[in-house]
N, C-alpha and C positions, 0 to 999 in steps of 0.2 A: 553585460549578460546580452548574450543573443537573445530574439525573440521564439519561446516554445524550449530552453533550456530552464533547468531547476536548478537550482542553487544546493549542495548537497545536505546543506543543514541551514536551518534558519533559529537562530535562536528566539521562543518563543509562540514558534506555528509548526504546527503538523502538516506536514504535504504528504499528500496521497496519489500516485500518479497512478490515471487511467489508463486502459490502451488507447490509443488514438492522442497521448501526451496531453489529455483533459489533468491539471493540475486541482485536485478539491485542498483546502487550507481549515486546519481548526487550531483554536488556541487553547484548547481546553481537552484533557486527557477523555480519548473514547478509546472501548472495545475492539477485537477484529471481529467480534461475534456483533457487533452493531454496524459494523463494514458493512458486511458480510450477508448481512438482513436487509440492508439498500440495497445490495448489487447481489440479488441471487444466482447462486451454480460461481460465484467468482472467491476467488481466494486471497487473502495477504499476505504478503511476501516481502520479504527484507532487498535492500536494495542489491544486493549480491546474487539476486535470483539468475542472473543469466550467466553467473560462473555455478552454481548450486542450483537448480530448477527443481531439487527434489526437496527445498527445506521450505515451508511455508510456517506462519504465523497461528499458531494453539489459536482459536476462538476467545477464551479467556484472557489472554492476554491486554495487559493496557498497553496501547500508544501515548506516548508524551510528546509533548509538543518540543521541538526542536530537533524532530528525528524521520527521515524519509521512507517511507514506504510504497510498494505499488498495489494496487489491486487488480489482478487480471483472471479471466478464467485458465485453469489448468492444462496443460499438454493433453494429457491423458484422460481422455473423457471417462475412464472407469473410476476418477478420483471424483466425479460431477453425482 
């Protein structure tokens, strides 16, 4: 795997990809609200965010290890 690329899924590890390519890893489930609390004005999205940019993860959703999500600023400033 090349430097800067992220495996789609890795069992036992939750990966959050931030803008700029920083990858945050968690071994335990966390809520999307906890991610958004640490990253104000950001939203959590699924890996298909680039195909469906209007779909965001609800704050009460539990993000489980073995999953990949993105944490980024929304494109529409009215959503912030």
